[in-house]
DOKELUM-436281 format. One record per residue (C-alpha): residue in one letter; x, y, z. Coordinates in nm, 4 decimals, always signed. Layout:
<nodes>
  residu         u         v         w
       A         X         Y         Z
...
</nodes>
This chain:
<nodes>
  residu         u         v         w
       M   -0.1158   +3.7399   -2.8219
       K   -0.0191   +4.0480   -2.6190
       A   +0.1606   +4.3359   -2.7862
       G   +0.5108   +4.4447   -2.6790
       I   +0.8435   +4.2719   -2.6428
       M   +0.8534   +3.9165   -2.5173
       D   +1.1387   +3.6699   -2.4603
       L   +1.0743   +3.3958   -2.7189
       P   +1.2816   +3.0622   -2.7372
       L   +1.4074   +3.0170   -3.0845
       F   +1.4415   +2.7092   -3.2945
       P   +1.6537   +2.7929   -3.6067
       L   +1.5633   +2.5600   -3.8916
       N   +1.6007   +2.5227   -4.2683
       V   +1.2346   +2.5978   -4.3025
       V   +1.0089   +2.8973   -4.3345
       L   +0.6876   +2.8751   -4.1326
       F   +0.3806   +3.0790   -4.1935
       P   +0.0802   +3.1483   -3.9567
       G   -0.1671   +2.8611   -3.9861
       Q   +0.0862   +2.6161   -4.1290
       T   +0.1531   +2.2873   -3.9481
       L   +0.5055   +2.1678   -3.8951
       P   +0.6094   +1.8315   -3.7560
       L   +0.9452   +1.8177   -3.5819
       R   +1.1690   +1.5595   -3.4277
       V   +1.3520   +1.7036   -3.1226
       F   +1.6737   +1.5212   -3.0349
       E   +1.9477   +1.7799   -2.9283
       P   +1.9521   +1.8046   -2.5457
       R   +1.9240   +2.1900   -2.5530
       Y   +1.6126   +2.1657   -2.7625
       R   +1.4677   +1.8856   -2.5515
       I   +1.4960   +2.1322   -2.2542
       M   +1.3481   +2.4174   -2.4581
       I   +1.0439   +2.2196   -2.5857
       Q   +0.9758   +2.0694   -2.2425
       R   +0.9627   +2.4188   -2.0908
       C   +0.7270   +2.5322   -2.3699
       I   +0.5034   +2.2388   -2.2964
       E   +0.5024   +2.3001   -1.9218
       Q   +0.4386   +2.6770   -1.9617
       S   +0.2064   +2.6470   -2.2593
       Q   +0.4441   +2.8885   -2.4356
       P   +0.5129   +2.9152   -2.8098
       F   +0.8625   +2.9090   -2.9585
       G   +1.0017   +3.0892   -3.2571
       V   +1.0729   +2.9169   -3.5890
       V   +1.3329   +3.1098   -3.7779
       L   +1.5167   +3.0379   -4.1004
       V   +1.8888   +2.9982   -4.0752
       D   +2.0674   +3.2753   -4.2742
       E   +2.3552   +3.0897   -4.4494
       D   +2.4878   +3.4242   -4.5788
       D   +2.5305   +3.5463   -4.2172
       N   +2.7203   +3.2781   -4.0332
       N   +2.4057   +3.0661   -3.9921
       S   +2.2498   +3.3290   -3.7599
       P   +1.8660   +3.3361   -3.7591
       H   +1.6767   +3.5791   -3.9864
       T   +1.5084   +3.8518   -3.7865
       I   +1.1565   +3.7726   -3.9067
       G   +0.9967   +3.4363   -3.8118
       T   +0.6782   +3.2713   -3.6924
       A   +0.5813   +3.1679   -3.3439
       A   +0.4797   +2.8015   -3.3258
       R   +0.2501   +2.6412   -3.0779
       I   +0.2774   +2.2759   -2.9831
       T   -0.0282   +2.0771   -3.0505
       Q   +0.0761   +1.7192   -3.0197
       V   +0.3762   +1.5401   -2.8354
       E   +0.5048   +1.1891   -2.8818
       R   +0.7797   +1.0944   -2.6327
       L   +1.0307   +0.8334   -2.7385
       P   +1.2077   +0.5919   -2.5013
       D   +1.5572   +0.7574   -2.5540
       G   +1.4284   +1.0923   -2.4541
       R   +1.3635   +1.2333   -2.8080
       M   +1.0276   +1.3825   -2.8949
       N   +0.8129   +1.3971   -3.2068
       I   +0.5978   +1.7118   -3.1856
       L   +0.3370   +1.8667   -3.4107
       T   +0.3216   +2.2499   -3.4178
       V   +0.1159   +2.5129   -3.5874
       G   +0.2318   +2.8584   -3.6762
       V   +0.0318   +3.1235   -3.4942
       E   +0.1782   +3.4632   -3.5467
       R   +0.4637   +3.6406   -3.7363
       F   +0.7274   +3.8176   -3.5244
       I   +1.0309   +4.0450   -3.5719
       L   +1.3445   +4.0061   -3.3578
       Q   +1.4892   +4.3020   -3.1733
       N   +1.7790   +4.1082   -3.0213
       V   +1.9052   +3.7497   -3.0003
       Y   +2.1083   +3.5997   -2.7140
       E   +2.2080   +3.2589   -2.5901
       G   +2.0393   +3.1390   -2.2727
       E   +2.1955   +2.9378   -1.9878
       D   +2.0781   +2.6123   -2.1433
       K   +2.2557   +2.7018   -2.4790
       Y   +1.9496   +2.7606   -2.6933
       L   +1.8781   +3.1019   -2.8480
       I   +1.6230   +3.3399   -2.6991
       G   +1.4943   +3.6386   -2.9010
       N   +1.3470   +3.9632   -2.7844
       A   +1.0480   +3.9497   -3.0240
       V   +0.7681   +4.1800   -3.1237
       F   +0.4702   +4.0328   -3.2930
       Y   +0.4414   +4.1618   -3.6441
       P   +0.1036   +4.0832   -3.8126
       F   +0.0616   +4.1478   -4.1788
       T   -0.0904   +4.4904   -4.2328
       E   -0.4010   +4.5042   -4.4574
       E   -0.4949   +4.8274   -4.6370
       T   -0.8497   +4.9499   -4.6106
       Q   -0.9319   +4.7994   -4.9458
       T   -0.7056   +4.5446   -5.1006
       S   -0.7493   +4.5170   -5.4797
       A   -1.0114   +4.2579   -5.5568
       E   -0.8632   +4.2151   -5.9014
       L   -0.5190   +4.1395   -5.7568
       A   -0.6639   +3.8791   -5.5131
       H   -0.8604   +3.7208   -5.8017
       S   -0.5524   +3.7046   -6.0101
       V   -0.3640   +3.5279   -5.7336
       M   -0.6443   +3.2760   -5.6717
       T   -0.6765   +3.1986   -6.0492
       R   -0.3152   +3.1493   -6.1000
       L   -0.2748   +2.9469   -5.7809
       R   -0.5481   +2.7186   -5.8943
       K   -0.3705   +2.6504   -6.2200
       Y   -0.0403   +2.6174   -6.0429
       L   -0.1685   +2.3523   -5.8052
       T   -0.3388   +2.1571   -6.0848
       L   -0.0150   +2.1522   -6.2846
       L   +0.1921   +2.0608   -5.9747
       S   -0.0536   +1.7726   -5.9045
       N   -0.0172   +1.6438   -6.2611
       L   +0.3609   +1.6539   -6.2528
       S   +0.4014   +1.4901   -5.9068
       D   +0.1194   +1.2318   -5.9360
       V   -0.0086   +1.3612   -5.6024
       K   -0.3724   +1.4458   -5.6091
       L   -0.4260   +1.7917   -5.4680
       K   -0.7841   +1.8966   -5.4345
       F   -0.8957   +2.2418   -5.3231
       D   -1.2689   +2.2932   -5.3696
       Q   -1.2655   +2.6306   -5.1861
       F   -1.0002   +2.8938   -5.1549
       P   -0.9963   +3.1459   -4.8739
       G   -1.2182   +3.4451   -4.9458
       D   -1.0373   +3.6747   -4.7079
       S   -0.7362   +3.8675   -4.8681
       T   -0.5061   +3.7971   -4.5703
       A   -0.5951   +3.4250   -4.5552
       L   -0.5586   +3.3877   -4.9285
       A   -0.2170   +3.5585   -4.9286
       I   -0.0947   +3.3322   -4.6521
       F   -0.2438   +3.0235   -4.8094
       A   -0.0653   +3.1034   -5.1370
       A   +0.2615   +3.1577   -4.9521
       I   +0.2441   +2.8162   -4.7954
       A   +0.1284   +2.6494   -5.1154
       L   +0.4059   +2.7883   -5.3435
       Q   +0.6997   +2.5509   -5.3825
       L   +0.9922   +2.7894   -5.3766
       P   +1.3512   +2.8111   -5.2560
       L   +1.3741   +2.9161   -4.9007
       P   +1.5157   +3.2623   -4.9755
       Q   +1.1996   +3.3390   -5.1756
       K   +0.9816   +3.1891   -4.9028
       Q   +1.1525   +3.4147   -4.6546
       L   +1.1006   +3.7111   -4.8839
       L   +0.7260   +3.6473   -4.8721
       L   +0.7250   +3.6023   -4.5008
       A   +0.9104   +3.9345   -4.4512
       T   +0.6668   +4.1280   -4.6806
       E   +0.4956   +4.3926   -4.4732
       S   +0.1387   +4.4319   -4.6239
       V   -0.1189   +4.1905   -4.7569
       S   -0.1396   +4.3801   -5.0905
       D   +0.2403   +4.3756   -5.1344
       L   +0.2412   +4.0054   -5.0525
       L   -0.0373   +3.9372   -5.3086
       H   +0.1543   +4.1338   -5.5673
       E   +0.4752   +3.9278   -5.5051
       E   +0.2811   +3.6047   -5.5240
       A   +0.1084   +3.7078   -5.8535
       E   +0.4554   +3.7753   -6.0080
       M   +0.5978   +3.4476   -5.8720
       L   +0.3006   +3.2471   -5.9774
       K   +0.3296   +3.3873   -6.3318
       T   +0.6990   +3.2664   -6.3497
       E   +0.6230   +2.9308   -6.1935
       L   +0.3296   +2.8622   -6.4169
       L   +0.5403   +2.9199   -6.7193
       A   +0.8024   +2.6730   -6.5967
       L   +0.5421   +2.4098   -6.5034
       Q   +0.3615   +2.4417   -6.8327
       I   +0.6703   +2.3790   -7.0186
       M   +0.7630   +2.0798   -6.8002
       N   +0.4032   +1.9576   -6.8364
       G   +0.4429   +1.9770   -7.2215
       S   +0.1321   +2.2060   -7.2678
       I   +0.3461   +2.4747   -7.4297
       R   +0.6933   +2.4854   -7.5880
       P   +0.9562   +2.7361   -7.4736
       P   +1.0527   +3.0148   -7.7151
       A   +1.3416   +2.9213   -7.9323
       E   +1.5626   +3.2022   -7.7740
       I   +1.5123   +3.0702   -7.4246
       D   +1.7922   +2.8299   -7.3005
       Q   +1.5808   +2.5280   -7.2366
       S   +1.8445   +2.3924   -6.9886
       I   +1.7054   +2.6243   -6.7162
       F   +1.3768   +2.4183   -6.7160
       S   +1.5647   +2.0859   -6.6592
       L   +1.4090   +1.8560   -6.4206
       N   +1.7554   +1.7428   -6.2972
</nodes>
C-alpha cells in the first residue's frame, strides 16, 4: 500500500485484528452496509479498530486495515463477509462521514524490524508457543496441529500475537508495539505467565502454597 495519509472507513469492533489474520463479519447496520458496499465497489480496505471502553467507546488509534475476500448477500440486505488483515495503521484524526460511519485519516504503520532480532528471543517465543498451543489443545479438546512455525521473526511475532488467547486490552497492547523485537519480548513474558496458568489447570504442576489458587479458577 502507498505511504502517506489516506481516508480509511472504520469499523469499530470488540476485536483486535492483526495482519494476515482472517475475520468473518456479519454486516447488518445500514451505515455499515453502505460502507462495505463502497469498499467492494472500489476494491478498498476498511479499518478494524478496537472500541476503547475507557474513552467513551471511541476507537483506539492503532488498528489494522482489512480487505474483503468473500461476500455472501442475504435476502434482507445483510451481508456475511470474510476479510483478512493486510496492514497496521495509526489514526491521525477521526470524523463522521455523511453516511454516519467513521472515517479516519490513517497512516500505515508497519512493525519495525531491527537489523538483527535476537535469535535466542525468537527461539524462546517459538518454544513457549508450541507448549502453549499443546496445553490449550489438551484443555479445550480442540486438536491444534502446527507442524511448522514461521521462520521469519516478523511473521513469528505476528503469528504468536494471533495465537495467544488474551483479554482484548492485552491484544491491543501487542498490536500497538512498535518493533518486532519488543513484540517478541512482550510475547515471551506473556507466554511465560500463560503457560504457568495452563500447566496448573492441566494438572501437570501444583501451584505454590502461597499463591491464591482462586486466581486460576476456570469459572
